[in-house]
DRENTILO-840867 format. One line per field, with one value per atom (N, C-alpha, C, O): residue number from 1; residue in one letter; atom name; x, y, z. Coordinates in pm, 1 decimal. Each point is the difference from the previous one (the first is absolute). Layout:
BEGIN
num = c(NUM/...)
residu = c(a/...)
atome = c(CA/...)
X = c(X/...)
Y = c(Y/...)
Z = c(Z/...)
# end
This chain:
BEGIN
num = c(1/1/1/1/2/2/2/2/3/3/3/3/4/4/4/4/5/5/5/5/6/6/6/6/7/7/7/7/8/8/8/8/9/9/9/9/10/10/10/10/11/11/11/11/12/12/12/12/13/13/13/13/14/14/14/14/15/15/15/15/16/16/16/16/17/17/17/17/18/18/18/18/19/19/19/19/20/20/20/20/21/21/21/21/22/22/22/22/23/23/23/23/24/24/24/24/25/25/25/25/26/26/26/26/27/27/27/27/28/28/28/28/29/29/29/29/30/30/30/30/31/31/31/31/32/32/32/32/33/33/33/33/34/34/34/34/35/35/35/35/36/36/36/36/37/37/37/37/38/38/38/38/39/39/39/39/40/40/40/40/41/41/41/41/42/42/42/42/43/43/43/43/44/44/44/44/45/45/45/45/46/46/46/46/47/47/47/47/48/48/48/48/49/49/49/49/50/50/50/50/51/51/51/51/52/52/52/52/53/53/53/53/54/54/54/54/55/55/55/55/56/56/56/56/57/57/57/57/58/58/58/58/59/59/59/59/60/60/60/60/61/61/61/61/62/62/62/62/63/63/63/63/64/64/64/64/65/65/65/65/66/66/66/66/67/67/67/67/68/68/68/68/69/69/69/69/70/70/70/70/71/71/71/71/72/72/72/72/73/73/73/73/74/74/74/74/75/75/75/75/76/76/76/76/77/77/77/77/78/78/78/78/79/79/79/79/80/80/80/80/81/81/81/81/82/82/82/82/83/83/83/83/84/84/84/84/85/85/85/85/86/86/86/86/87/87/87/87/88/88/88/88/89/89/89/89/90/90/90/90/91/91/91/91/92/92/92/92/93/93/93/93/94/94/94/94/95/95/95/95/96/96/96/96/97/97/97/97/98/98/98/98/99/99/99/99/100/100/100/100/101/101/101/101/102/102/102/102/103/103/103/103/104/104/104/104/105/105/105/105/106/106/106/106/107/107/107/107/108/108/108/108/109/109/109/109/110/110/110/110/111/111/111/111/112/112/112/112)
residu = c(m/m/m/m/t/t/t/t/l/l/l/l/d/d/d/d/c/c/c/c/a/a/a/a/d/d/d/d/p/p/p/p/p/p/p/p/t/t/t/t/l/l/l/l/a/a/a/a/d/d/d/d/f/f/f/f/y/y/y/y/g/g/g/g/a/a/a/a/l/l/l/l/t/t/t/t/g/g/g/g/m/m/m/m/r/r/r/r/v/v/v/v/l/l/l/l/f/f/f/f/s/s/s/s/t/t/t/t/d/d/d/d/e/e/e/e/f/f/f/f/v/v/v/v/a/a/a/a/l/l/l/l/t/t/t/t/d/d/d/d/d/d/d/d/t/t/t/t/g/g/g/g/c/c/c/c/d/d/d/d/l/l/l/l/g/g/g/g/f/f/f/f/q/q/q/q/r/r/r/r/v/v/v/v/d/d/d/d/g/g/g/g/y/y/y/y/r/r/r/r/a/a/a/a/p/p/p/p/q/q/q/q/w/w/w/w/p/p/p/p/g/g/g/g/q/q/q/q/d/d/d/d/v/v/v/v/p/p/p/p/q/q/q/q/q/q/q/q/l/l/l/l/h/h/h/h/l/l/l/l/d/d/d/d/f/f/f/f/r/r/r/r/a/a/a/a/d/d/d/d/d/d/d/d/l/l/l/l/d/d/d/d/a/a/a/a/m/m/m/m/e/e/e/e/e/e/e/e/l/l/l/l/a/a/a/a/l/l/l/l/e/e/e/e/l/l/l/l/g/g/g/g/a/a/a/a/t/t/t/t/k/k/k/k/p/p/p/p/d/d/d/d/h/h/h/h/q/q/q/q/p/p/p/p/g/g/g/g/d/d/d/d/g/g/g/g/r/r/r/r/w/w/w/w/r/r/r/r/v/v/v/v/l/l/l/l/l/l/l/l/d/d/d/d/p/p/p/p/a/a/a/a/g/g/g/g/h/h/h/h/p/p/p/p/f/f/f/f/c/c/c/c/l/l/l/l/t/t/t/t/s/s/s/s/s/s/s/s)
atome = c(N/CA/C/O/N/CA/C/O/N/CA/C/O/N/CA/C/O/N/CA/C/O/N/CA/C/O/N/CA/C/O/N/CA/C/O/N/CA/C/O/N/CA/C/O/N/CA/C/O/N/CA/C/O/N/CA/C/O/N/CA/C/O/N/CA/C/O/N/CA/C/O/N/CA/C/O/N/CA/C/O/N/CA/C/O/N/CA/C/O/N/CA/C/O/N/CA/C/O/N/CA/C/O/N/CA/C/O/N/CA/C/O/N/CA/C/O/N/CA/C/O/N/CA/C/O/N/CA/C/O/N/CA/C/O/N/CA/C/O/N/CA/C/O/N/CA/C/O/N/CA/C/O/N/CA/C/O/N/CA/C/O/N/CA/C/O/N/CA/C/O/N/CA/C/O/N/CA/C/O/N/CA/C/O/N/CA/C/O/N/CA/C/O/N/CA/C/O/N/CA/C/O/N/CA/C/O/N/CA/C/O/N/CA/C/O/N/CA/C/O/N/CA/C/O/N/CA/C/O/N/CA/C/O/N/CA/C/O/N/CA/C/O/N/CA/C/O/N/CA/C/O/N/CA/C/O/N/CA/C/O/N/CA/C/O/N/CA/C/O/N/CA/C/O/N/CA/C/O/N/CA/C/O/N/CA/C/O/N/CA/C/O/N/CA/C/O/N/CA/C/O/N/CA/C/O/N/CA/C/O/N/CA/C/O/N/CA/C/O/N/CA/C/O/N/CA/C/O/N/CA/C/O/N/CA/C/O/N/CA/C/O/N/CA/C/O/N/CA/C/O/N/CA/C/O/N/CA/C/O/N/CA/C/O/N/CA/C/O/N/CA/C/O/N/CA/C/O/N/CA/C/O/N/CA/C/O/N/CA/C/O/N/CA/C/O/N/CA/C/O/N/CA/C/O/N/CA/C/O/N/CA/C/O/N/CA/C/O/N/CA/C/O/N/CA/C/O/N/CA/C/O/N/CA/C/O/N/CA/C/O/N/CA/C/O/N/CA/C/O/N/CA/C/O/N/CA/C/O/N/CA/C/O/N/CA/C/O/N/CA/C/O/N/CA/C/O/N/CA/C/O/N/CA/C/O/N/CA/C/O/N/CA/C/O/N/CA/C/O/N/CA/C/O)
X = c(2078.5/-139.5/-66.4/25.0/-109.7/-65.7/-151.0/-49.8/-21.7/-145.7/-55.0/48.5/-150.0/-71.5/-90.8/-49.8/28.8/-89.5/-30.0/58.8/-149.3/-32.7/88.6/20.6/32.6/74.8/123.0/-5.5/116.6/119.6/52.6/33.1/-23.9/53.3/-83.6/55.5/-187.0/-86.6/15.0/8.7/-5.4/14.1/138.5/13.3/88.8/135.3/5.4/66.2/-134.6/-4.4/-61.2/49.8/-157.8/-66.0/97.0/20.0/39.7/88.4/129.3/55.4/-7.4/118.0/-26.8/82.1/-196.7/-35.5/-27.2/31.6/-89.5/-32.1/125.1/9.0/87.2/116.1/129.1/94.5/-89.6/124.8/95.2/112.1/-156.3/84.2/8.4/-88.3/196.1/20.9/-3.7/19.4/-44.0/-7.7/139.0/94.4/-84.0/122.7/-4.8/101.1/-219.1/-20.1/-145.3/-88.1/61.7/-137.8/-26.8/73.0/-179.3/-59.2/-150.9/-45.9/-31.2/-145.3/-47.7/-108.6/189.3/-38.5/48.8/-59.0/167.1/59.7/74.0/71.3/-89.5/73.4/55.3/-69.9/196.0/62.6/37.1/56.4/-88.9/39.3/106.2/0.5/89.0/103.7/25.1/-29.1/83.8/52.1/141.0/53.7/5.1/137.4/20.8/113.8/-222.0/15.0/0.8/31.2/-65.8/-9.4/-141.4/-23.5/-70.1/-141.0/-72.9/-56.5/58.8/-61.1/-146.3/-41.1/-37.2/-139.0/-13.8/48.2/-114.2/-25.5/-149.0/-80.9/46.6/-139.6/-5.7/62.9/-140.0/-4.5/-141.2/-97.5/89.3/-129.2/-50.1/74.0/-201.6/-66.4/-128.4/-86.8/75.9/-122.4/-116.0/13.2/-125.6/-117.9/15.0/-67.7/157.2/23.1/-131.8/-83.6/65.7/-115.1/51.0/83.2/-131.7/43.4/-42.2/-107.3/191.7/-39.0/-124.5/-27.0/-47.1/-118.3/31.6/34.6/-46.2/27.0/-127.8/-66.1/26.4/69.9/-34.6/57.7/-151.0/-36.8/114.8/103.0/-122.3/104.6/-49.1/54.8/-159.4/-44.2/112.9/18.7/55.8/126.3/102.7/8.2/71.3/90.7/100.6/40.1/-0.5/97.0/140.3/82.8/-53.4/128.2/111.4/75.6/-63.5/96.4/-44.3/-86.3/144.9/-19.9/128.5/75.9/-54.2/119.0/-33.8/-111.3/207.3/-12.3/104.3/116.4/-158.6/90.9/-5.7/-107.7/223.7/9.0/-2.1/67.3/-145.5/-13.6/19.8/-55.0/133.3/16.9/-130.4/-31.3/-43.1/-125.5/-107.4/-10.1/-69.8/-101.5/-99.0/-35.2/-9.8/-97.6/57.4/-66.9/189.4/61.6/23.9/-22.5/68.4/26.0/-130.3/-5.3/-99.0/-130.8/-49.6/-47.6/58.5/-44.1/75.0/-60.7/193.0/79.2/-45.7/-19.1/1.5/-41.7/-134.3/-18.8/-74.3/-131.7/10.4/-67.6/150.7/20.6/61.2/-27.4/110.2/66.8/-89.9/35.6/-151.9/-93.5/-39.5/-74.9/122.7/-42.7/-143.8/-49.9/-14.7/-132.4/5.2/85.4/-177.7/-4.1/-127.9/-109.7/123.3/-120.1/-61.8/66.4/-194.0/-68.9/58.5/13.1/21.9/52.0/141.2/92.3/-75.8/127.9/29.5/-37.2/103.6/35.8/117.0/60.6/-30.5/119.9/-23.2/96.1/-221.2/-29.6/85.1/43.5/-18.8/73.0/151.4/70.1/-17.5/146.3/58.9/117.3/-197.4/41.5/-122.3/-113.5/139.1/-108.5/16.1/109.1/-218.1/-0.2/-49.2/-104.3/181.5/-39.0/10.0/61.8/-122.6/9.3/72.6/-34.7/135.8/72.3/-87.2/-106.8/148.3/-83.2/-34.7/-95.7/172.1/-30.5/-82.0/-32.6/-2.0/-83.7/73.5/-64.5/199.0/74.5/-11.7/25.2/-62.9/1.9/144.0/87.6/-64.9/127.4/-28.5/-105.4/200.0/-20.5/100.5/115.2/-161.7/86.3/1.1/-104.9/221.6/12.7/105.8/93.5/-110.0/100.2/95.0/91.1/-110.1/88.7/53.7/76.4)
Y = c(283.8/30.3/-97.3/-120.4/172.7/-83.2/18.7/112.5/-223.5/-0.6/-33.7/-92.1/166.3/-33.1/-119.3/-17.3/-64.4/-115.3/-57.2/42.4/-137.5/-67.6/-121.1/-39.2/-21.0/-125.5/3.5/-48.0/104.7/13.2/-130.5/-2.0/-108.1/-122.2/-49.8/-45.3/53.4/-46.3/87.9/-51.1/184.0/88.3/-14.2/6.5/-25.6/-22.1/-129.9/-5.9/-97.9/-125.7/23.3/-51.6/129.2/29.7/69.5/-45.6/155.5/75.7/-74.9/14.8/-94.6/-81.0/-99.3/-16.0/-50.8/-96.8/69.7/-54.3/173.3/72.6/54.0/-1.5/48.9/69.4/-80.2/35.0/-142.6/-74.6/60.2/-48.0/153.6/59.3/-95.2/-83.0/96.7/-89.3/79.9/121.5/-190.5/63.8/44.4/-78.9/204.7/58.6/4.1/-23.1/52.8/13.3/-31.9/35.2/-102.6/-36.5/-9.2/-66.1/133.9/-18.6/-3.8/15.2/-34.9/5.3/141.1/17.4/83.8/140.0/61.3/96.2/-152.0/60.3/-107.0/-82.9/86.0/-88.6/85.3/85.4/-109.2/67.5/-103.1/-104.9/135.9/-82.5/74.5/123.0/-197.9/60.8/-83.4/-119.5/185.3/-70.3/49.8/-20.7/86.6/51.7/111.8/27.5/38.1/114.7/131.5/105.4/-112.5/119.9/52.0/96.3/-157.0/38.7/-111.1/-90.8/99.4/-102.7/32.7/115.7/-217.6/16.9/-39.4/-105.4/190.5/-29.2/-7.8/58.0/-130.1/-18.7/13.3/-77.4/177.7/24.3/-14.5/41.4/-102.1/-19.2/134.2/76.2/-49.4/119.0/-45.2/-61.1/91.7/-32.5/78.2/119.2/-184.8/64.5/33.2/89.0/-161.4/24.1/-0.8/-88.2/186.8/7.2/-1.8/82.6/-174.6/-13.6/120.3/56.0/-15.4/106.6/-41.4/-118.8/216.5/-25.3/39.6/115.1/-209.6/27.0/-17.1/-102.3/194.0/121.9/119.1/107.5/-124.4/111.3/42.3/-67.0/178.3/52.8/19.5/81.9/-157.7/8.1/-40.5/60.5/-161.6/-35.4/5.9/-93.1/201.4/20.1/-113.1/-64.9/43.1/-104.9/37.4/-89.1/216.6/50.8/-22.3/92.9/-209.4/-30.8/-127.9/-71.1/41.8/-132.0/-38.4/85.6/-214.2/-53.2/-37.6/-44.0/61.2/-43.9/-107.6/14.7/-121.9/-109.1/-23.4/-14.8/11.5/-28.5/-151.5/-74.1/30.4/-142.8/-25.5/71.8/-173.6/-38.7/-56.4/19.1/-88.6/-62.5/41.6/-58.1/158.7/52.4/-107.1/-6.6/-76.6/-103.3/-96.4/-32.8/-12.0/-95.4/63.8/-63.6/190.2/67.8/25.6/-14.1/51.6/18.6/-131.8/-4.0/-101.4/-130.9/-39.6/-48.4/68.7/-30.9/83.6/-53.3/182.0/88.4/-43.8/-0.8/-35.4/-45.3/-131.8/-18.7/-72.3/-127.4/22.0/-75.5/179.3/29.2/74.3/15.1/31.4/65.5/141.7/63.0/-10.4/131.6/-8.8/-108.4/222.1/8.5/106.5/88.7/-99.4/94.7/81.9/-53.8/184.9/83.3/22.5/-14.4/49.7/27.0/121.9/0.6/102.3/124.3/-23.8/-24.8/32.4/-24.5/114.9/-7.2/113.2/110.0/-39.7/-105.5/188.4/-23.8/-69.3/-26.8/-4.1/-62.6/-123.1/-20.7/-61.8/-124.3/12.4/-100.6/224.0/17.5/-53.2/-37.1/33.2/-58.3/-60.5/22.6/-98.9/-64.1/33.9/-10.1/50.0/31.4/-122.5/-57.1/17.9/-108.4/51.2/103.3/-175.4/31.3/-113.3/-116.7/150.4/-104.1/-51.3/56.2/-159.8/-56.7/98.2/-23.2/132.8/101.6/114.2/94.3/-100.5/100.2/112.0/88.6/-89.6/103.9/-22.3/-110.8/214.0/-15.6/-3.4/69.1/-149.5/-0.7/-26.4/-52.7/89.7/-13.4/-95.3/-8.6/-62.2/-80.1/68.9/38.2/-22.6/66.5/-68.6/-61.2/72.4/-59.7/106.1/-31.6/157.4/105.7/84.1/93.7)
Z = c(3292.6/1.6/96.0/-5.5/93.5/99.6/-6.7/-4.7/4.2/-3.3/137.1/65.7/-21.8/122.4/-26.9/-111.3/213.7/-13.8/137.9/99.5/-93.9/124.9/24.5/114.8/-221.9/11.5/-90.9/-113.2/161.9/-83.4/-60.0/-118.6/196.1/-61.7/-118.6/-100.1/111.1/-108.2/-123.6/-111.7/131.0/-114.9/-62.7/-122.2/203.6/-53.3/-79.9/-103.6/150.3/-76.4/-138.0/-100.1/95.1/-126.9/-96.0/-112.6/157.6/-88.8/-31.0/-108.9/202.9/-28.1/-111.6/-90.3/96.0/-104.5/-133.0/-105.9/110.5/-123.3/-68.4/-122.8/201.3/-56.8/-0.6/-70.7/148.9/13.3/102.0/16.4/52.7/103.7/118.9/21.4/55.3/114.4/130.2/0.1/109.0/131.3/43.7/1.8/32.8/52.8/151.4/66.4/-11.1/144.1/28.9/-78.4/191.8/29.6/149.4/73.9/-30.8/131.9/-21.9/-113.2/218.5/-13.8/-32.9/-55.2/88.8/-17.3/-131.5/-49.3/-7.9/-119.6/-79.5/56.5/-188.5/-90.4/-113.6/-54.5/19.5/-113.5/-105.3/31.3/-157.3/-113.8/-79.6/-4.8/-57.3/-81.9/-124.1/-3.9/-97.5/-116.5/-29.2/-108.8/208.1/-4.7/-101.7/-38.2/-6.8/-89.4/77.1/-55.5/183.6/81.3/13.2/72.9/-140.9/10.4/74.6/-61.0/192.9/83.8/27.7/-9.2/43.1/39.4/145.8/41.7/35.5/140.2/26.0/-72.5/176.6/39.6/151.3/72.2/-23.3/143.4/53.5/-62.8/181.9/65.2/52.1/62.1/-88.9/49.9/68.7/-62.3/191.2/72.3/-60.3/-27.9/7.9/-56.4/-147.6/-51.6/-16.5/-143.4/-76.2/19.8/-107.1/-90.0/-142.7/-37.7/-40.5/-139.5/-82.2/22.3/-118.1/-92.3/-78.3/-17.2/-29.1/-82.0/-143.2/-26.7/-65.2/-140.9/-78.5/17.8/-102.8/-37.2/88.3/-16.8/110.9/87.0/89.9/7.8/59.3/86.8/143.4/73.8/-33.6/139.2/93.0/105.6/-143.9/64.5/-112.2/-80.1/72.2/-114.1/-16.4/96.6/-222.0/-29.6/46.5/19.1/-0.4/46.3/-101.2/-28.2/-25.6/-104.9/-66.4/51.4/-165.0/-57.6/-72.7/-45.3/35.5/-65.6/-143.4/-28.6/-61.3/-138.9/-25.5/37.3/-100.4/-33.7/-150.6/-57.7/-4.1/-143.4/-18.7/71.7/-168.6/-27.9/-148.2/-83.4/49.9/-139.5/-57.6/-117.5/203.0/-41.0/100.7/108.0/-144.0/91.6/44.4/117.7/-210.1/35.2/103.8/98.0/-119.2/92.4/136.3/102.9/-101.3/126.9/76.0/122.2/-195.2/64.3/58.6/113.5/-189.3/47.9/126.7/95.5/-94.1/118.6/118.4/109.3/-129.0/109.2/56.8/121.6/-208.8/47.0/75.3/101.2/-148.7/70.1/138.3/93.2/-80.5/127.2/98.1/116.9/-162.8/91.9/-36.3/74.6/-186.7/-45.2/-50.7/-30.4/22.0/-61.3/-109.5/1.3/-95.0/-112.1/10.6/-15.2/41.4/9.0/-137.5/-102.6/102.5/-125.9/-70.1/-122.4/198.3/-58.8/-52.9/77.5/-208.2/-67.4/-96.3/-117.1/164.7/-89.3/-90.3/18.7/-113.8/-80.8/-131.1/-72.0/36.9/-128.6/-27.7/-113.3/215.6/-19.7/2.1/-10.8/24.7/3.4/130.2/4.6/100.1/127.4/66.2/-41.9/144.8/74.8/146.7/56.2/4.2/142.4/75.7/-31.9/132.6/89.6/142.7/25.4/67.4/142.3/69.4/-18.1/98.0/72.7/115.1/24.2/46.7/106.8/112.4/74.0/-60.0/100.8/-57.5/72.1/-202.5/-61.9/-71.7/-56.0/55.9/-70.8/-151.2/-47.5/-28.6/-144.6/-51.9/52.2/-154.3/-70.2/-146.3/-35.5/-49.0/-144.0/-61.6/42.5/-143.2/-86.2/-135.4/-51.9/-4.1/-128.5/-85.4/51.5/-180.8/-90.7/-52.0/-76.4/116.2/-48.9/113.1/-23.6)
# end
């Protein structure tokens, strides 16, 4: 899975620290993270990148990632310390939490 962004190394650093994945390949234009399960994350530079708008769809989210966490509070705190932001709109009645990565992509933390 590959995410568009303006700064692949920075976004890869964020997700690497959040997930524990390690760099498999890196250039200024593209970075791939792996955890050797076969589900790698890629980050590619896109000129004129526009961040998705959450929850609106003026700039669609296109996709979002879900991460399972044993401790939602601790994982949210880590994500925020790493540069994520928490939008006001939080669907799901507390079953999951929506955050935005440093490039504006929404992602979810869930305990189930």
